[in-house]
C-alpha positions in Angstrom: 23.3 85.2 33.3 21.8 84.1 36.8 22.7 80.8 37.1 26.6 81.9 36.8 26.6 84.0 39.4 26.1 81.0 41.7 28.1 78.5 43.9 28.0 75.1 44.1 27.9 74.1 47.8 29.8 71.1 46.5 32.7 73.6 45.5 32.3 75.7 49.3 32.5 72.0 51.1 35.6 71.0 49.0 37.3 74.9 49.8 36.7 73.3 53.6 38.1 69.7 53.3 41.1 71.1 51.0 42.3 72.9 53.8 41.2 70.8 56.4 43.2 67.3 54.6 46.0 70.1 54.5 45.9 70.7 58.3 44.9 67.3 59.0 48.5 66.4 57.8 50.1 68.4 59.4 48.7 67.0 63.0 49.2 63.6 61.7 53.4 64.2 61.2 53.5 66.0 64.3 51.7 63.2 66.4 54.0 60.5 64.1 57.0 62.5 65.3 56.8 62.0 68.9 55.0 58.4 68.7 58.3 56.9 66.6 61.2 56.8 66.6 62.6 60.9 66.3 64.8 59.8 64.0 61.8 58.8 61.4 60.6 62.2 62.2 61.8 63.3 58.4 60.4 60.1 57.0 57.4 60.7 58.1 57.4 64.4 57.1 58.0 63.1 53.5 55.6 60.4 53.2 53.0 63.5 54.2 54.5 65.6 51.4 53.6 62.8 49.4 49.8 62.0 50.7 49.2 65.0 49.6 50.7 65.5 46.4 48.7 62.1 45.4 45.4 63.7 46.7 46.4 67.1 44.4 47.6 65.1 41.5 43.4 63.1 41.9 41.8 65.9 41.9 43.3 67.1 39.2 42.6 64.1 37.2 39.0 64.5 38.1 38.7 67.6 36.9 37.4 69.5 40.2 37.7 72.9 40.3 37.9 73.7 44.0 41.5 76.0 45.3 44.3 73.5 45.9 46.9 76.0 47.4 46.8 75.4 50.8 47.9 71.6 50.6 50.1 72.3 47.4 51.5 75.3 50.0 51.7 72.5 53.2 53.0 69.8 50.9 56.1 71.9 50.3 56.5 73.2 54.4 57.1 69.5 55.1 59.2 68.8 52.4 60.9 71.9 53.4 61.0 70.6 57.1 62.7 68.1 56.0 65.4 69.0 53.9 66.5 71.1 56.6 66.2 68.6 59.6 68.7 66.4 57.7 70.3 68.8 56.9 70.6 70.1 60.2 72.1 66.9 60.9 74.8 66.3 58.4 75.8 69.5 59.5 75.8 68.0 63.6 77.5 64.5 61.6 80.3 66.5 60.3 81.7 69.3 62.8 81.1 72.0 60.4 79.1 73.3 63.7 77.3 73.1 66.8 73.3 72.2 66.4 71.4 72.1 69.2 71.3 68.3 70.6 67.1 68.9 70.0 67.6 69.5 66.4 69.6 66.5 66.0 66.9 63.4 65.7 69.7 61.3 66.6 69.4 63.4 70.5 66.4 62.1 72.9 64.9 64.2 73.0 64.1 66.0 69.2 61.8 69.3 69.4 60.7 68.9 65.5 58.2 72.2 66.5 61.4 74.1 66.5 61.8 73.2 63.0 58.8 73.0 61.3 57.5 75.8 63.0 59.8 78.5 61.3 60.4 76.9 58.0 56.7 76.8 57.7 57.1 80.5 57.8 59.3 80.8 55.4 57.4 79.1 52.7 53.7 80.0 53.4 55.6 83.7 53.1 57.0 82.7 49.6 54.2 80.9 48.5 52.2 84.2 49.1 53.9 86.2 47.3 54.4 84.0 43.9 50.7 83.2 44.3 50.3 84.4 41.2 52.8 83.0 39.5 52.1 79.6 40.9 52.1 76.7 38.2 49.2 75.0 40.6 46.9 78.6 39.8 48.6 79.1 36.6 46.3 75.4 35.3 43.7 76.1 37.2 43.2 79.4 35.4 44.1 77.8 32.5 41.4 75.0 33.0 38.8 76.7 34.6 38.9 81.1 33.6 40.6 83.5 36.2 38.1 84.9 39.1 36.8 87.2 37.1 35.1 84.5 34.4 33.9 82.9 37.4 31.8 85.2 39.1 31.4 84.6 42.8 33.3 81.5 43.5 36.2 83.1 41.4 35.6 85.7 44.5 36.1 83.3 47.3 38.2 81.5 46.1 40.2 84.2 45.5 39.9 86.0 48.9 39.3 82.4 50.7 42.7 80.9 49.2 44.5 84.4 50.7 43.2 84.5 53.8 43.5 80.9 54.2 47.3 81.3 53.6 48.1 84.5 55.6 45.9 82.8 58.4 48.4 79.2 58.4 51.1 81.8 58.0 50.1 84.0 61.5 49.5 80.9 63.2 52.7 78.9 62.0 54.9 82.7 63.1 52.8 83.0 66.4 53.7 78.8 67.6 57.5 80.1 66.4 57.5 82.6 68.4 56.3 80.6 71.9 57.5 77.8 71.2 61.2 79.6 70.9 60.7 81.8 73.5 60.0 78.8 75.8 63.3 77.5 74.8 65.2 80.0 75.2 63.8 81.1 78.6 62.5 78.0 80.2 63.5 74.9 78.5 66.0 72.9 80.9 67.6 70.3 78.3 68.6 68.2 81.6 65.4 66.6 81.4 62.2 67.0 79.6 58.8 66.9 81.2 55.0 66.9 80.6 54.4 70.4 80.6 57.5 70.9 78.1 56.0 67.9 75.9 52.6 69.8 75.9 54.3 73.1 74.7 56.8 71.6 72.0 54.2 68.7 70.5 50.4 69.3 71.9 50.1 73.1 71.9 51.4 72.6 67.8 48.4 70.2 67.5 45.5 72.1 69.4 46.2 75.8 67.7 45.3 73.4 64.9 42.4 72.3 65.8 41.0 75.4 67.1 41.4 77.2 64.2 40.6 74.1 62.1 37.2 74.4 64.9 37.3 78.6 63.5 36.9 77.4 59.6 34.1 74.9 60.2 32.1 78.0 62.0 33.1 80.7 59.0 32.0 78.2 56.3 28.8 77.5 57.5 27.6 80.7 58.2 29.2 82.0 54.4 26.9 79.2 53.1 24.0 79.8 55.5 24.4 83.9 54.1 25.1 82.8 50.2 21.7 80.7 51.2 19.6 83.0 52.4 20.2 85.6 49.6 19.4 82.7 46.7 23.5 82.0 45.3 23.4 78.8 46.8 23.4 75.9 44.0 22.6 72.1 45.9 23.3 69.3 44.2 20.0 68.0 43.7 19.2 71.3 42.3 22.0 70.5 39.8 21.1 67.5 39.1 17.9 68.5 38.4 18.7 71.8 36.5 18.5 71.4 32.5 21.8 72.1 30.5 22.3 76.0 29.0 24.1 77.3 26.2 25.3 80.9 27.3 26.2 83.7 24.7 27.8 86.7 24.6 28.2 88.7 21.1 30.8 91.5 20.5 29.5 93.7 17.5 32.5 95.5 16.1 32.5 98.0 13.6 35.9 99.3 13.1 38.0 100.1 16.1 34.7 100.9 18.0 32.4 98.2 19.5 29.1 98.1 20.4 28.0 98.5 24.7 25.4 99.7 26.7 27.2 101.6 29.6 24.3 100.8 32.3 24.3 97.1 32.8 24.0 95.7 35.7 26.6 93.8 37.7 24.6 90.8 38.8 26.9 90.3 42.0 26.2 94.7 42.8 22.6 95.2 41.2 23.0 98.8 42.1 26.5 99.3 40.0 26.2 100.2 36.1 29.0 98.8 34.5 29.6 99.1 31.0 30.0 95.4 29.1 28.2 94.4 25.5 24.0 93.7 25.7 24.2 91.6 23.3 23.8 88.8 25.8 21.1 85.2 26.0 20.9 81.3 26.6 18.9 78.8 24.7 17.6 75.7 27.4 20.1 73.4 25.1 23.4 71.6 24.9 25.3 73.5 22.3 23.6 75.6 19.5 24.6 75.2 15.9 26.5 78.1 13.7 23.5 79.0 11.6 20.9 79.6 14.7 23.9 81.3 16.3 23.8 83.7 12.9 19.9 83.6 13.3 19.9 85.4 17.2 22.8 87.8 16.1 21.0 89.3 13.5 17.6 89.7 15.3 19.4 91.2 17.9 21.1 93.4 16.0 19.0 94.1 12.9 21.6 93.9 10.6 22.6 90.6 8.3 25.4 91.7 6.5 28.3 90.9 9.4 31.0 88.4 10.0 30.2 86.4 12.9 33.1 84.4 14.3 34.3 82.3 17.3 35.6 83.4 19.9 35.8 81.3 22.5 34.1 79.0 24.6 34.5 77.5 28.4 32.4 74.5 29.7 31.2 75.6 33.1 33.4 73.1 35.7 31.3 74.3 38.5 27.9 74.4 37.3 28.2 71.1 34.8 25.4 71.5 32.5 26.1 75.3 31.5 28.6 76.9 29.4 29.3 79.8 27.8 30.4 80.9 24.1 31.4 84.0 23.3 31.3 85.4 19.5 32.2 87.8 17.1 30.3 90.2 15.0 32.3 92.5 12.4 30.4 94.6 10.6 31.8 96.8 7.8 31.3 100.1 6.9 31.1 102.9 9.1 29.4 102.9 12.5 27.1 105.9 11.3 25.3 103.3 9.2 24.3 100.7 12.1 22.4 103.8 14.1 19.5 102.1 14.7 20.1 98.7 17.0 17.7 96.1 18.0 18.9 97.0 22.1 19.9 99.8 23.4 24.0 100.7 23.6 26.3 102.8 22.0 29.3 102.6 19.7 32.7 102.9 21.7 36.4 103.1 20.8 38.1 100.4 22.0 40.7 102.7 23.3 38.8 103.8 25.5 37.6 100.0 26.8 41.5 99.3 27.1 42.2 102.6 28.7 39.4 101.3 31.0 41.1 97.8 31.6 44.6 98.7 32.1 43.9 101.9 35.0 39.4 101.2 36.2 38.7 97.9 35.6 36.0 98.6 37.9 34.0 100.4 35.0 33.8 97.2 33.1 31.6 94.4 33.5 33.8 91.0 35.3 33.0 88.5 32.7 33.9 91.6 30.0 36.7 92.5 31.8 38.7 88.8 31.2 37.6 87.9 28.0 39.2 91.3 27.4 42.7 90.1 29.4 42.7 86.8 26.9 42.3 88.5 24.2 44.6 91.0 24.7 47.1 88.6 26.2 46.5 87.0 22.6 47.3 89.2 20.3 50.0 91.1 22.2 51.8 87.8 23.4 51.6 86.6 19.4 53.1 90.1 18.2 56.0 89.9 20.2 57.5 86.2 20.4 57.4 83.2 18.2 55.6 79.7 19.7 58.5 78.7 21.1 58.6 81.6 23.0 62.0 83.7 21.8 60.8 87.4 21.3 60.4 88.4 17.0 62.2 91.4 18.2 65.3 92.0 19.5 64.0 95.1 21.0 63.8 94.3 24.9 60.6 95.9 26.7 59.2 96.3 23.4 55.4 95.9 23.6 52.7 95.8 20.4 49.7 97.2 21.0 46.7 96.0 19.2 43.0 96.7 18.1 39.8 95.4 17.0 40.8 96.4 13.7 43.4 93.9 13.8 41.5 91.3 15.1 39.3 91.7 12.2 42.7 90.6 10.5 44.3 87.8 12.9 43.6 84.2 11.3 44.3 83.4 15.4 42.8 81.0 17.1 41.1 82.2 20.4 40.0 79.2 22.0 43.9 77.9 21.7 45.8 78.3 25.0 48.5 78.1 22.8 49.6 82.0 23.5 48.4 82.1 27.5 51.0 79.2 28.0 53.8 81.5 25.9 53.0 84.7 27.7 53.2 82.5 30.8 57.0 81.0 29.7 58.8 82.8 27.3 62.4 84.2 26.6 61.5 87.0 29.5 61.3 84.8 32.3 64.4 84.4 34.5 66.8 81.9 33.2 64.2 80.5 30.0 67.0 79.0 28.3 67.5 76.1 31.2 63.9 75.9 32.3 62.8 75.6 28.6 66.0 72.5 29.2 65.0 71.0 31.7 60.8 70.8 30.8 62.1 69.3 27.4 64.1 67.1 29.9 61.5 65.7 31.8 59.0 65.0 28.7 55.4 65.7 28.8 55.2 65.2 31.5 55.3 68.9 32.4 52.2 69.1 30.4 50.3 66.8 32.1 51.8 67.8 35.8 52.0 72.2 35.1 51.3 72.5 38.6 54.4 71.0 40.4 
């Protein structure tokens, strides 16, 4: 599975491009707010937010698997700025309270950065706090898998998206402190001069341009390091690459699963982890069911097992690669199956679940991702009905499961239905209201679940 641990160079470029598009949009908003009449500043901001919305939507429709959280966050920064600006002007117009003239777009001068930067800090902090629960991120995990499943690229998206958000939050915070300190200490509202405009407008633009240059250097160096370590796949290599189907089998007997406790983690060859030893690949696009059975029978040496499909996913990062998982259930007792054709040992699944909960680093990353999906679907189906309501009135009741339950179950683990229920159910605050709103909106929420 070496190829699955590599990174498509286009994905690395898109990570930088999405950041650049978001930051350039903010620069454009600041520039046009200075050049156009001040009262058009909220309109310009809404237009820029609409541009980012279209950009995110087009990326989703084209099935790009790049991380869009920075354009998403900046879109909300611009929208929040527009609403706060309009709100301040309504308060000013109605005479509810006094508002500094520099915050009112009907007066001259109007200084957008005094509002934009503090508002953006608040929005960025909220986005960072809710990052794992954002519909945008949940939809991405549903389509492409989580960071464990996506390997090196997933780790890069996970760490870099967090770093980008934190970086922008710090930039907006520093700009807020500098601009407001200058406004309170040095600014004289009798006549605004060139130095004032430099601090209030061009300083923000310069900060963003310098930050952009920093990320250019950062991702270029990351690309060089990964290329040196043979972790990069170029578009030409992708076009020349033949289709490959990877197979993972979980061989199960009772509540035991056969594992290799000395498996090597592809991203850290010095580290031993627990993983299934039944992994293989075929240079073809898809494998017939009878061929899959022949493969696992040959690998185990036992032909009396029940083969059942777990789930599979076609890689959006490496378009010609797919990874399929299967269960192979054996009857009887583990003492009947001590002579497997591959090295390993039988391990109680309760131990696997304990490690998954308390020390997932002991398990292979792909095994963690598979266990997460299995546990989520099994526990959710036992806890909630298809509408998201609890089957038991005991709110804190969380059922458990084992591999015997998995074998008896008729659940379709390929279907994301129960994953969606786990993310939105009666334990969600204001569930009934939100459920009604989703029904009111019809299918739009399903089609654009990141909104």
